[in-house]
N, C-alpha and C positions, 0 to 999 in steps of 0.2 A: 504494499498500500502506500503511496507515494504522501510526501509531507503534506501537499496541499490536501488527499480526501481526510486524513488526519485532524489538520486545522478547521477545516468545515465543518467533523464532528465536536472537536470542540467546541468551534463556536456559537454552534449549534446547541450543546447543551448546556451553555454558560448562558446563553441569550435566556433559555425557559428560564433558569434561576434566575436569574436579574426581571423577569416578567414575573416573579410568584410574589416578590415583595407587596409591591401597592393592593396587591389583595389580599395576602397574609397580614398585612399592618390593620386595613379595615376589617379583617374578622375579626383581630385581638382585640381591637380598640370597641366593636359594637355587643362582640360577647363577654369583654369585663363588666361595661357597661350595663351591663343587663343583670350579670353575676351581684355583681357594689350595688346597686340599684334593689333588688329582693333577696340578700344575704342577712341571715339573722344576726341581731346585734348583740347578743346578750348569752352568758353561759346555758349549755346547752346539755341536752341526756347521753346515756351511752358512751362510748368512745371518745366521741367530739366534747364532752366535758373534762374526760378524763386528759387528752391533749390541753386544753386550755388552760389546765388547772396544773400540768407541769411544766406549759411556760412561765404562768403567774408563779410559782414556788420556784421553780430553775432549777426543780428537781427531772434532770434526762436520764435515769433507768425506771425500770416498771417490774416490778412485781413478779406480775406474769412473764419474764423472760425476756433475752433478747432478742428476739423476733419479733416483740413488738414495743420496741425502744422506736423504730424508724429514724434514726438521727439526725437521714438530711431535712427531714419537713418537719423538724422540732424545732433543730435549729434557726432554718431561714422563720417558724414563726418565733424564735425568740429573736431574731431581727427584726421582724416587724412592729413586737413590741417593746421591745426599747425605742424605737423611735417617740415613743410616747408620746404621736400625733392624733388615737382614738383610745378609746376603750381598750383594755386588752382583748377582750373576746374579739370584738368586732375586729381588733387589729390580724386577730391568726386568723379568722375565716376569712378575711379580704386573699391572702396564702392560697388559700383554697379555688378562692375565686379568679384569683391573678395566674395559676395554674391549668386550670379548666381554661380561660382563655388562650391560652400557649397551644391549648390541646385541641383548640377547635380550627385556629388558624397553622398547624400543622399537619393536621387533614388534609386543610384544602389544597399548602404545600404538596402530599403527597398526591392527590388525587391531579389535579396538575400535573405533573411532573409525571406523571405516568397519561396523561389521556389530551395534554396540551389542550384541554377545553375547560374554560373560566367559567362558563356557568353551572356544570358541575361540577367542578370541584366547587361552587357558592354551595349548589342544595347541598351535597355532602356536611361540608362543613355544617349549614344552618339543621342537616336532621341530626347530627351527635350536638348542636347547641343546645336544642330545646326539648332532646330527650329526657325523658322524667326520671330516670337515677340520676343520668349524669350531669343534673339541672341542678335537681336535688343535693346532692354531692357538692356542686359547685358553690351553693350556698348555706356549705354548713362547714366545723373545724372536723376534715378527715383527710388522709394520704391516698385517697382512691385517683384523684383529681389531679396528682403533683406523679403518678402512676405510669398514670392518662399521658400527660403531659409527654414525657421522659420516651412512654415507648412511640408516642406517633412522631418523636424525631428525630429515634431509631430507626423508625420505619424508613422516612422521608431518607434519613442520610442511606437506608439500604436500597434504595429505588435508585437513588441518585448516583450510585457507585456501580450499581450494574450499568445503569443505562450512561452513563461516562466511560466504562472501559476502553479501552483500548478493542476497536473491533475488526484488528487481524489478528489478535490472539497473540503478540510480541511485548515484550517487555519493554515498554515505554523508552527513550533513548533521550540522549537532551537536546535532541534534533525536532521531539516530539512534542519540547514546551512551547506556550506562547513567550512570543521577545521580549516582557516583560519580566521574566524567570530565564532568560537566557542573557539578557544582559540587556539589551533594548533602553527602557525606559525603567530599568527600578536596577543599573547596574551594579549594586552591593548583593542582588542576589545571583549572579554571573557564575559563582562555586560551587553551585548545589551539589551534594555530594552523592553520588552514583546512585545510591539504596533509598534517598529519598525521591528519585526522581520518578514523576508520576505522566499517565495521557494530561493533565491538567490540571489547575487547585483544585476545582471543583472537584473530581475525582479522589486526589490527595486528601480534601477536608468530610469528602464523605465516609471513607473508610473508616478514618480518624474518629468521626463523631460515631457513626454508629455502636463503636465500640464503647466511647466515653459515654455516652446518653443510656446502654446499657450498664456498666459502673455504677452510674450514678444513681440509675433505678434500682438495684441492689443495696444500695446506700439510702433510699428509701422504703421501699420494701421485696422482701422473696418474691414476688410474684414476677421480677426480671428474672429467676433463674431456669422459667420455659425460654423463654428466646436467647439464652447466650450458649446452650450447645449449637443452634443455629446460623446463630453468627461466625461460628468456629466454623461451620460444612461450609460456609461458603467462603469462610478467610481459604481454604481447602482446595477449596474448587477456584478460585482464584490463584493460589498459590499452582497449582498442578496447570491454570490454562497460561501462566503466566500474565496473569494480568498484574500482579505482586511478587515483590521478591520474599527469601525468606528475613531478611533483615526490614522490611518493611514490618512482616507479620506481627516479630517482637516488638517493633515500635506499638504496633496495637493493643497489645496484650498490655504494656506496660502503660500503655493511658487508659487503657480497664482497671487497671490495678489502681490508679493515682483514683479516677472517679468512685470506683468502691471505695475507697481507705475509710471514709465517715463507717462504712460498718464493719469491714474485713478489719479493722484497725481495733474498732471493740474488739470484737471478736477475739483478735489476736492477745490483746491485752487483757479480757478477763479469763483468755486460758492460762495466762503466767500470774494473772496475781490466784487463781484459786490451785491451779496443778492439775485439775483433772480436764483432760482435755476431751473426752470420749461425751459427758456432760455439758461442756462449752456448745459441743458441736450442735447436740442434741435442743441446747435453750435457741441456739443461731436458727436451728433449722424449723424447729414444730414451736416453741418456746415451752412451757413449764407443763401446759394442759393440754394439748392441742396437736400431737401427734395424732392419736383416731385418727380425727375428725380425717387432720391432711391426709391419710393413709387409707380414709376411706376409696372401698371400692365396689361402691353401689350405690344406688339412688330410687326411693319410692317411685308407684306409682304417680300420689297424692305432690308430693316434692315436683316430681319432672310436670304437672300440671302446673303447678306454681308457676315453672321459671318459666313455661310457657306464657302463661299470663304475664309475665312480667316483664319478657323480652315484647312482644303483640303492644304491653302500655308504653313503651318506650318509641318505638316505629309502628304508630298505626296510621302508615300513609305510603309510598310508595317504595319505601326504603329498603324492606326487605325483601321483594316481588325481586328488584335491583340489583342485588346483592348477590343473588342467587343465580341470576342472569348472566352477572357480573366474574362469577366462579368461571362456567362457558365460557364466554364472550369472548374472556380476557385475551387471550392469541388475536385472538381477527380484530384489533383494533393495535395490533403491535405491541401488546405488556411481555416485556422477554420472560422469554418461560422459568429462569430462573428467578425472577424478581415471583412472579408467579405462583410459583412453588413454595418458595421461604416467607410468600405473606400467610398462605393458607394453611401452610403448616402450624405457622405462629395460632392461627384462628383457631385449628382444630386443638391446638398444643391448650391454651388460653380456654377455651370452652369443657374442653374435657375434666379440667381441675374444675372450673367453676361449680360447673352446675351438679357436682355431686359431692360440692363441700358442704356439709349437715350444720352450717350458722346459722344462730338467727340472722343477721344482718348478713344472708347468703347474695343478692342478688346484690349489696355493694359493689362486689365479689367482677361482674358483668362486666366494669365498666375499658376494660383488654380489649373482650371480644367486644364491646359495642365500639371500639376505635377500629379492629380490624374489621367489622362490617359494613360499616362505613366507606371504607376505603374501598370496598368491592363491590355497594353498589354504587362509587362516583364512577368506575367503570363499568357499572351495570349500565346508568342510566350514558354513559358516554355510548355506549356499544349501538342502546337503542335510540339516539341520535345519529350512528351511522345507518339505521337501516332504511331511513328517507334513500339510499339506491335503490332499494326495492323497488320502491315506487317507483322511480324512473327507468327500470327494464331492465336492473343486473339481475345475474343470476345471483352473487355473492359477495358480501361487505367483505372488499379487501381491507388489505390487512396495511399495515403501515411493517414496511419492509426493508432493510440495510439498501444501500447501494449497490446494483448489479455491478459484478467487478468481469472483470476484463476477460476473455477466455480467447486464446490467440484461435488455439485449434478451431475452437467451432468457427470463430469470424471466416477463417481461411476458406472454410468447407462451401460455408453461406459467397463466401466469394466467386471460390469455384464454380460453385452452383452458375451463378450469373452470368459466368464468362466460358461457355459450353467451347468454345474454340480453345480455353487454355489448359483442353482433357479435364474437364471438373465434372461431365457430367459422367453417369457409371455405363458401360456397354461401347465407351469409345471417347475417339481423342480430335474426332474434326465437325464441324458443322453440321446438320442435318435439315438443309431447307424445307423438306416436305412435312416433316417433320414439327418444326418451328411453326408451317403455316395452318398444321392441322390444332399445333396451340390456341390459334385464335386472337394471339397479341403478338405485337415485335420483341425482340429482346430487349431492345432497351425500356418500354412499357414497362415488360414484367419486371425488369431492373431498380426503374423506379415504385412504382410497387411492391416490391419485397423490403424494399427499403425507408418507406412512411412506413410499414409494417413493422417493423424494427424499431424504425424511433417510436412506434409509438408503443410497443412494446415496454421500450425502455422507460418510456414516461410513467406506463402506470407502475413498472417496478422498482420505481423511487420517490413517487409519491405516495403520500399515505392519505387517511380518510379524510375528505374533507366535510369538518363541519361549520365552511360559513356560509352555507345555502339552508335554503328553509322549506318546511317542507309541513303540507298540512298532519298529516301523521306525527312525524316528530314535534309537533306542536301540538298538538291534541297532549301526549304524553307526558309533555313538561308544564302544559299547564295544568293540567290534572295533579302533576305534583305541586305546583307552587300550590295550588288550592288546599291540597290534604297536607301538609307543612304549615300556611298561612291556620288553618281549624286545628291545628293539633293543640298549642295553647287552648284552645277554648274548650277540648277535651277536655285537657288535664283541671280546668274549673270545675266540671261536673262530676267528676270522678266521685269525688270526696261523697258528693249526696247520690247519686249512681249507685254505690260499691255498700253505702248503708240502708240504700231501700232493700239489698240482694241480702244481705247481713255476711256479707262475703270473708268479715273477720270474726264469724262467733265463736272462732273455735283458735283462737289465737290473741284477739285485743288483749289490750293489758290493764287496763282503768287508771291509769297515772294519773297523781291528781294533776288537775286545768289539763288534764292530754286527751285530744279528742285523737285518738288515731288513726281515722280514717283521711283528718286531716291533717295528719306527720306523716301516715307514711303516701299519699297519692296525690301529696299536692304537694310541688315539689320549689316555689316559692317561697322559702324555709323564713320571709321576715311577716310570712302571717304566722307563722308558729311559735308563740313566744313563754308556752309555759313552764318548761324547765324557769325561764325568767323569774314570773309570777310565783310559781313554788319557792324557790326560795330565797324571794325575798318577801314575801310571807312568813317562811315559817322566821327568818334570823329576826322579822320586826316582829311577832310572839313572844321571841323567845330572850326581844327585852337585849339588856347588858350583859346579863351574867348567866342568862337560862343554857338548858342541856336540851339540844336535839338528838332526838332517837329517827335514824332514818333505817329502814327495812330494807331499803335498795341500794344496794351497790352502785348501780349506776344513776342513780339520784345524788347521791353523795357529794360525787363532785362539782356540781352548779353549787350547792350548799354550801360547800368550803371554799368555792371563790368567792361567794357572797359577802361570808363571813371577812375573807379577808380584804375584798373590797371595799365593805362597809368601816372595818378596823373594828371589829367587835371581836378582840382574842380571847376576853374571855368565856364568848360564847364553846359550851364542849359539846363537840361532835360525835357521835357514837352510832352502832349498828345495834347494838343490844347492852344493856345494862345486867348489873348485875344486881340481885335482893336487896343487899346491904347499902351498897350505892343509891339503889333507889331511896329509898325509906328516908337515908341522909337527905337527900335532895330536897325531900318535901318536907322532912323537919325545918330546914335550913329557906324553905320558904323560894327557894330556886323553880322556875317558868318550866314545866316538863313538853316540850311538843314532839310529836309522833307527824313524822312523813312516812305516810302506808304506801306498803307495796300496792296494793288495787285498795282502789279509792274506799270500797264500801265491806271490803273483807281486812281490816287492822290485825295484824297476827301479834304483835307484843299488848302482852294484858294486863293493866293496869294494880301493883302492887299494892295501891294506898288508891282510894277515891276510885273516878271513873271520866274517862272521856268523854269529851264534848266539843264536838265537831264545829270546824270552822272555816266555811269554806268545806276545801278538799284536803284541811288537815286538821288533827285533833291536837286539842291542850289539855293535860288533867284538868280536873274540877278535884282539887281535893275533895 
């Protein structure tokens, strides 16, 4: 392959990357504005409350094990709270909103790089942005949106690397590099070491980027380990095909190690402190009590139906059909086989893990699966748009192909066939006027027709799918997609009432103080769900300055402790249960005793003196 062809490939890839940034920025800004406007402002239930409390108290550890520390997310939240610009709970929640906005924008970049179609890239980004669970987790304090942001960045780098690789399968040399690396506009880069040479800067950045973001993903959550083997396989394929060298592969491994250092460094430190390596590895992989759940290999029918219901709730539009179509149509719009297989393998791995992970907040772990589904959905939208070619009488949707390579032998055979006088016609080396007369066209005209067909064939082989023209069929599909996307938030507004009408939470409703489980579970804009804040504020107010608050539910305790710290009422005692002698002593001392029940109508703690008097959804001891 000559230098001009390589330069054209490099220029094309880098041009597409440059074209992605305006749309990427628009998606990021709009998504961040949406999530910030609808984010929860105060203390929260469950793990969200735990994250907030650990940030406020400065506690980086977690009694449930190393796997639940999530150091990258924790330190980002510590930084946000340290700015002291907002209420700490709100500042920490905005980290989730920021990560979610990055994920939405990265999905736009992924789909645009795969399809070169801004419209379908925008459709894919919007589909993820307003997915119910994704939107919900973007407005509370959770690590899942940061997981999605890093996974989407990893996928974008993977796609860009495969697309910008050397198309002649040769290890690039210094001659392949743009002029600003060879010397030219940037003389300081003229002496690039041979082991750092890539086909283009974008190829180099993408190769290192996919390992960096996977390492950072591990520093945030163990889910990143699911795609680490896939990156290793892609890297080995690249090494075998001489897209990268062994030293470049070593550099990528070093970058991965640096990215994962916040977690791997923590694991090494704990192993050295405890001296028990097996126990440390167990804690790093499973925590102290989640091994059975992580290794679970079965799924019940009821859980499977619930999973299907959550997935359908997140995409009540054409995204799922588009994703299924994208699985099969990716090849026809020019998606590289390696990229297609790597993304599909990542989707399968994340789906297999999440769908059989039997924890209470199982649907939170669907976010990586949703990111990959949306990418394939974007590919499906692009393929649907390409079907407009069928309505113009073509037999198949043409694929985006690499430029046809020269074939001297075939060209010589074609030239011989066009000049029979030179011995190109099989069976004789001399012209045959009678045969030419029966052919019905003079040799010159035949030559012109053959040349025209050859030109048309070359143009067809070099062009991609034309997305610039419109057709009624394509317009109808995209219009239906736009309408359903616009109606999705409206559906979410009515979902709690519909779910309550059919009593869908009959067996799992928790009845926590002031919390409407239907709103809590099905409404993605968490700004309207302030039950944890109300519960904690009323409990602290009832306890006065030196009271005792009994919190039966550990998932509610975080919010109460946060409110005590923020109100400066350090004399208030918070406990899960009280010894009888301590209970009696508190009554004798006249200290207020407040009960935050696990279930509003069924308090578990029995009063050892006096009786409970209900105050809203809480209880206070009436001596």
